[in-house]
N, C-alpha and C positions, 0 to 999 in steps of 0.2 A: 707190262706196267713198270714204271719207275717212280720212286718216291723222291721228292725234292725238298731240300731244306736250305733256305737262304740265311745269310748272315752278313754282317759288315755295315749295316745301316747305322745311323746316328745323327747327332746334331752338329752341324759345322757352319762356318761362316762363308759368305760369298767369296769365291776365289779359291777355296780349299779343294782338296781331293778326297775321295773315298774309293775303296775297292770293295765291291760286293762279291760274295762267293755263293755258289749254289752247289751243294753237295748232293750227289745222286746215289741212291741205293737200288739194287736190283741188277739184273743181268743186261749185258749188251749195251752199255752206255754209249759206245761208239756207233751204235746204230740209230741214235736219236739226234735229230736236229734240235737245237736249243735256242731259246729266245728269252729276252728280258722285256717286261712290260711294266708300266707304271699307272697308278690310279690316284689322281689328286681329288680332293673334295670338290664337288660341284662340277667335275669334268668327267668325260668318258675315259675309259681305259685306253691307253696309248701304247702302241708298239714302239719300243725303244731301239732294240737291236736284235739281230739273229745271227747264228753261225751254223754252218753245215756240219754234218756228222764227222767229217774229217778235218774241219777247220779251214778248208780251202776257200770257202766263200763266206762273206758276211754282208749284212746290210744294216743301215742306221736310219733313224728318223732324221729329217733335216735339222731339227732343233738341237740335236746332239752330235751331229756328224763330225765336227772338228774337235770335240771335247771328250767323247766317250770311246772306249775301246773294249770290244768283246773278245774273249779268248777262251780256250778250253784245254783241259788236261785230261785226255781220255784214260790214261793209266790211273790217274787219281780220281776219276769220275767227278770232275768239278768243272764248272763253267764260271767265268769271272766277268765282271763289268767294272772296268777302271773308269772312274768319273773324275775328270779334271776341270778346273775353272768352273766350279759349280755356281749356279745362280739360284736365287730364291724361287724362280719358276720351276726348278727341278724338284722342289718339295713334293713328295708323293710316297705312297707305299709301292715298293718295287717287288715285282713277282718274277720268278723264274718259271719257264715252261718248257716242255719237251714233247716231241712227237716222233714216233717211229717212222723211219724212212729208208728207202733203198737208194736214194739219190745222193750224190755228192755235191748237190747244189741246194741253195736255199733262196728264199725271196720273201718279201713282206706279206704276201698273200697266204703263206703257209698257215694251216690250222693246227693248233696245239691241243692236246687232250690230257696232258698231265701238268699239274700246277702245284707250286709251293704255297706256303702260307703267307709269304710276304715279309718284307723288312722295311721299316720306316726310315726314310731319308728326309731330314729337315735342314733347309739351308736358310740361315738368317742373313738379313741385309746389313 
């Protein structure tokens, strides 16, 4: 098990940038694939990005592919989501997720079983 705590959300204007952080506690962070999800009011939860346990592979939702970057610091037990050129439609609660894996690859179909409490991102037009 790993415990996750997100931070870095806030209220910004369209075109601004934010960097979300997800701090993990527990053992063997480098054995977990990590992902970011978001949930906007009235919409289903959406997978935003994911990164393999060693950082070698990543994936992104089409809607964020050229604007968001996921990265991780295994020594610091933290995963990041750099969000640039934010749009009002990016407004949502953003959640960090983790799943134990023995693979150095990741993909959007991966199932996660550890979740953070979320951080609110609001983008005004």
